[in-house]
N, C-alpha and C positions, 0 to 999 in steps of 0.2 A: 621699266627697270626700277624707277624710283618707288613705285607702289610695292614692288617685291621687297625692296630694301626696308620700307616702312613696316611691312608685315613681319619681316625677319626681326627688326628691332623690337617690335611689340611682343613677339614670342619670347625673345631673350629677356625683356623686362619682366614679363609674366613669370618666366621660369625663375628669375632671380628673386622675385617677390615670394614665390612658393617656397624656394629654398630658405629664404629668410624666416618665413612662418614656421617651416619645419624645424629649423635650428632653434628658434625661440621655444617651440613646443617641446623639443628634446631637452632643453635646459630645465623646463618646468617639471618634467617627468623623468623617472629613472630609466636611463637608456638601456639597461639590461632587461627591462620588462618587455617581453615579446609582444604585448598587446597595448603599448602605451598610446598608440593612435586611437584605438577604440576607447580607451579610458578618457582621452581628451574629448572625443565626440560626446561621450556620456556627460562629462563635466559641463561642456558648452550647452547641451540640451537642458540640464538641470538649472543652468543660469537663466534660461528663458522662462522658467515657470514663475507665475505670479506668487504662488504659495509653495514654498520649498520646505521639505522636511527630510533630512538625511537619515532615513530609517533603513535598516537592514532586517531581512526576515530572520536570519541568524548570522552571527559573525562568521567571517571566513575562518575555516579551520586551519590547523598547522600545515596540512598537506597543500591546501590552496595558497596559503601565504608563501610557502616554500617555492611554489611555481610562479609566484608573483601574479596571480590572477586578479582581474579587476571585478568589482561589484557591478552586476548588470541589472540590479533591482532599484527602482525609484518609487517611493510612496509619496505622492504630492498631497494626499489627504488621507484621512483614516479609512475611507471606503474604496479608494482607487489605488491600483497597483500597476506600475509600468515595468515591462520587461524589454530591455534593449538587446536585441539579437544581432550579433555581428554577422555581416554579410560581405560577399565579394561580387563585384560586377564582372562581366565578361572580360573587360580589360584589366581585371585584378584590382580595380579601385575599391577601397574599403568604404563601407557605409553601414549605418544602423537602421534596422527595421524595428520600430518601437510599437509594441502592442499593449493595449490597456485592458484591464479587467476590473470589474466592480464586484465587491463583496461586502458583507455586513461590517466586518472589522478587519484591520490589519495590525500586526504586532511586530515590533522590532526586537533586536537582541537585548534591549534593556527591559523588555517586558518579562515579568516573572510568570511562572506557571500559574500562580494564584490569580494574576490579572487575566491571563488567557482563560482560565476556568470561569472567572466571574462573568465574562461576556459570551461564553459558549455553552458550557454544560450546566452551569448553575440554574438558569431559568427552567431547565427540564426536570429538576429534582422533584418539585412539587407535583409533577404529573403522576408519579407512581403512587402518591398518597390519594389521588383522585381516581384510582382504578385503571390508570393508563400504563403504556409501555413507552419507554424512552431509550434512545440510542445515541451515543456520541462516538464517532470513530475518527481516528487520526490516519490520514492517507498521505503518502509522499514517497519520494526517492529514498533509497537506503542511505542512511547516514544523515538524514535531514533533521533528526531530533524527535521522532515520534515517541520512542520508548522513554526518553527523558521527560517529555511533556506529560505522558500518561502515567508513568511509573515513579517519577521522582528523580532525585540526584543519584548519580553513580560515581563511585571512586574505585575503579577496578571492578572487582566482583562484589563490593560492599554497596548496598542500596539504602538510601534514606527515603523510605516509602512515604513519609509524611509530606513530601514536597511535590507530589504528583496529583493529577486530576482524579485518579482512583481515590486517593485519600481525602481530597477536598470534598468530593461528592459524598463520601461516607460520613464525614464530619457534619455536613449539612443535613443528612438524613437523621442523624441522632439529635441535632438541634431541633428539627421539626417534630420529632417524636416527643420531645419534652414540652412542646407548646400545648396550651389547654385544649385546643380543638382536637388534637390527636392523642393526648395522653390517656384518655379514657377508652380508646378503641382497642386496647389489648393487641397492638401490632407487634409482630416479632420480625427481627431482621436476620436474614441469611445471606451468605455470599457463596458464589461459585467462581472457579477460575479454570478455564480450559484453553487448549490451543488446537489449531487446525494445521496439521503438518502433512504435506504430501497427500492431501485429500482425506486424511484420517484425523479423528478427534481423540484427544488425550486429556485426562483429568490431571491438572497440575497440582491439585491438593490431595491426590490419592495415588501417589507413586506412578504417575503417568499411565494409569489404567486406560486401555483402549475402550472407546465408547461408540455407540451407534446413534445415528440421527434418524428418527422415525416420526411419522404423523399418527396422531391418535384418532379416535372416532370422530372428534369434533374438528378434524383437519388442523389441529394445532401441532406445531413442531415440538418434539420432545427429544432431549439428549438423554438417552436411556443409560442409567447407571451413574449419572453425574451426581457427585456428593455435594449436598448443601450443608455448609458449616454455619451454625448459629453463632452470632456475635452479639455482644452486649455493650460494646463501647468502641470508639474509634481506634484505640490501641490494639484491640483484637483484630481489627481489619488490617492494620499495618503489618501485623505478623503474617496474616494470610497472604498479603500481597508479596512480601519478601520470600515466603516459602514457594509460592507459585512462580515468581519470576526466576528464582534460582534453578527451577526445573525446566525452564523454557528452552527450546532448541535454538541454538545460534551457531554461526560459522563465519568463515572468512570469504569475502567475495571480491570481485574486481574493484568495486567502488568503496568497500567498507571492510576494515580489518575485523570488526566485531558486529556482524549483522544478524538481526533476528530473522530466522528462516521460517517462521510460522506466524499465523494470525493468532493473537491472544485476545481472549474475551473474558473480562472480569464483570460479574453480574451482582448487583445488589437487589435482593428480593424481599418484598414485604408480604407476610402471611398473617392471617388471623384464624386461629384454630385449624391450621393446616391448609386453609383455602388461600389461593394466590390472589393478592390484592393488586400489586404492581411490580414492575421489573425494570431496572435501569441497566442497560448493557453498555459497557465502556470497552471499545474495541481498538486495539493497537494492531493495525494491519501491517503485514510484512512489506518491506520496501519493494516497489516495482523496479524492474530492471529491463533494459533492452536485451533482446535475444543475442544481439551481436556482442554484448559484453559478457555473456555467460557461455557462449559456444566454445570458447577455448579452454574452459575450466574442466575439471574432472566430471565424470558422469553424474555423481551424486549432486554436485552443485548445479549442473544443468537441469537435472530432474526437479530440484527444489525451485529453481528460477522459473522453469516452465509451468510448474503447478501453481506458483504464486501468481504469475501473469495470467494464467488461465482462469483462476478464481476471481481476480480483479476485473478481467474482461467480462466474466459472467455477471459480476456486480454491476458493471456499466450497462450491460444489455438489459438487466432488470430495471435499472433506473430509466433507460431509454424507453422501454416498453410501458412503464408507468407514466412517463411524461407524455407519450403519444396516446395514452388511454387505450392501449390494445387489450383485446379480450383475453389474451394469454400472456403471462409473465413467466419467463423461464427460471423460476427459483431453484429447480432441481438440477441445474447445470453444474452446480458445485456445492460442497458442504458449507462454504461461507454464506452463500445466498440462502441456503436452506435455514441456517441458524438465524440469519438476519431478516427472515421473511416477515415476522410479526412486527418488525420495526417500520416497514413501509406500507402495510395495509392496516385497516381498522380506523375507526373514527377518532380514537383517542391515542394515536401513536404519533410521537414527535421524534425528529431526527436532527442531529447536528453533525456537521463534518468540519474537521480542522485540517486544512491543507497545509502541509509542511513542505517548504521549498528551501533550496540552497542558493546562495547569492552568487557563487562563482561562475565565471564565463563557461567553463567546461561542463557545467550542469545546466546550461541554458535550455537544451532540448528537453531534459527531464522536467525542468521548471515549467515550461510551456505546456507539456503534456499533463502535468499535475493540475495546473490552473484550468485547463480545458475540461479535465475530468470534474473538477470542483464546480465549474460553471454549469455543467450538466446537472449536477446534484442541486445546485441553487435554484434551478428552474422547476424542480419537482414540487408539486403540491399534493400531499397525500390525501387531502379531503376532496379535492375537485378532480383528481386524476392527472392534473397538470397539463391537460390538452391545450387550453388556451395559452398558457405560458409557453408551451412547446412551440405552438404555431407562431407566436410572437418572436420567439428566439430564432426560428428558422427564417423568418422574413426580414429581421433586422440584424445586420452584421454587428459583431462585437466591436465596441468602441476601439478604434485604431488610430494611431498617430503615425504618419508615414505610409509605407507600403505594406501590403499583406493584411490578413484578417486575423482576428483574435481566436477564432475557432475554426479548425479544419478537421472535420470528423474523419476524413479519409486517413489522416496521419496516424490515427490510433488503431486502424484496422491492421491485423497481422498479415504478413506476407505469406505466399504459398509455402516457402521453405519453413517459416516459423510454424505454420499450420501442420505440416508434416512432422516437424520436430515434436510438437505438443502431442500429436496423435501417437507417435512412436513411444514417447515417455508414458502416456496413459496405458498403452498396451504392455509395456514393461512392468509397470506397477501392478496391473491386474494379473499378469501371468506369474509374477513373483509370488503374489499372495496365493494364487492357485497352486503353484508348485510347493509352497510350504505346507498347505493343507494336505496335498496328496502325499508328500513325504511323511507327514505325521501319520496318515492312514497306512502307508506302507510299513512304517515301523511297528504299528500296532499289529499288523498281520504277521510280520516276521517275529514279533514277540511271542506269538503262540507256540513257536517251536521250542520254547523252553520247557513246556509241559508235554510236548509231543516229539520224542526222539526221531521218529521217521519223517518229520515234516521237512527238515533241511535236505535229507536224501531225496525225497520226492521233488523238492524244489530244484535241486541241482540237475536232475534229468528231464526237467520240463522245459518247454519253450517259454520264452518271456511272455508271450501272449496268453499263456495259461493263467497268469496272474493279472487280472484286469487292472488293478490299481497300479501295477508296474508299467503296463502299456500306456495308461493315461498319463503317468508321470513322465515317461519318455516323450510322449507327444507334446506335453506342456513345455518341456525343456527345449524341444526343437522350435516351438513357436516363440519361446523367450529369446532363443538365439537369433531368430529371424528379426524380431523386434529390435534387438540390440544393434544388429547390422544396419537396420533402417535408421535408427537414431544416430549412428556414427556417420552415415551418409548425409543425413539432413544437417548434422552439425558442421560437416566439412563445407557444404553448400553455403551455409550461413556465414562461415568464416571467410570464404572466398568473396561473398557479397559485401562483407564489411571492408575488405581491402579495396 
């Protein structure tokens, strides 16, 4: 009986101590904050670091501050980034799973676009003067700051293009042109600006004219009909950037009120006497989204989101194939990978990726997926094929503090419902285009009746099958209707899965 009383007293003392600790912690943190316990855990973890640096990838935005979200990102050094993922045990006890990632550089909210450019895209500029091709692309969740980093400052619809990576790269190109070793080479500078929206390519400097992506006889990818605008100074480039950005497709999503719904590619091209010398592609990728976040939106938004995720998945598969030194790389899976093909192959191709992440706790899953994606790109070696680096990455776990691993490839694979959803949207897009073409043909046939008075009389007493284009159009509409029903069904399944 005495032992039982001792155990009871110890339990009561322990509970009292825990209540005292909780009370003290509650006094230190805003009690109205729903995640103050996680915030305290993160603070205690940061206190144990030998080298502390209170960096944020970007500041918490107004929406995150309104929800009183806590910052889940810690950067203990310039090359290491920690993500504190909030978790719950079976008994609902809260704990943190901290995962670490290593990259070349990390930037906080105090870092300007110019500083980011200096350590990312700037070393690639000289490549195009040596006959090479360079690519810098910004990847991340919608609303993480990709367009701001690449395009410059925005105040509503007004853009200051001189503050973005597009502009900084252009300025350095003209600075190099004026150096003695390049001044006598008679180099000319051209720019192009196009977007990839719903699997189609549009020229942003030519009234959004629709373009085709084809391979020439030398197996080089060409964007047919894309206009190249010659520029003579950096100010000319700024004007082109502002014109193109104003034409870019954007819309409202679950995560961002003003989200870019297309991949934008701004290219700086060097030519001598019409011959291509070098090309620098600066790509602002559309924001990746979870299917569960877009399944409740309208069909147009769902189609946009599915096409964005499909193209980003194709890009990941190409990177994976190159990293594993496979004989076949699926560049033709999307227009995005077709356009970026020459960025990953060739002895004089250089690529830089800027991973943009949000610090809020609600974006933790997005942040981890972005960093895992970037980790895959980091292991890619275009010259050696990346085989050795890939093997090393697969045998060594990503640096992890606590429980869990830094890279779980299965998490990025799409679910069966998402696969059906993407397939249905692909069918809808294809059949919509086919229906438009057949309708145009049908109108041309019917237009002949203006010069033939008996045409409409003959048409009225004929079976629909007597007009082949009419029959084909009807069949396409039936197929389109079936694809839309399949899309609705897949969307409902994804919505139920989310709940």
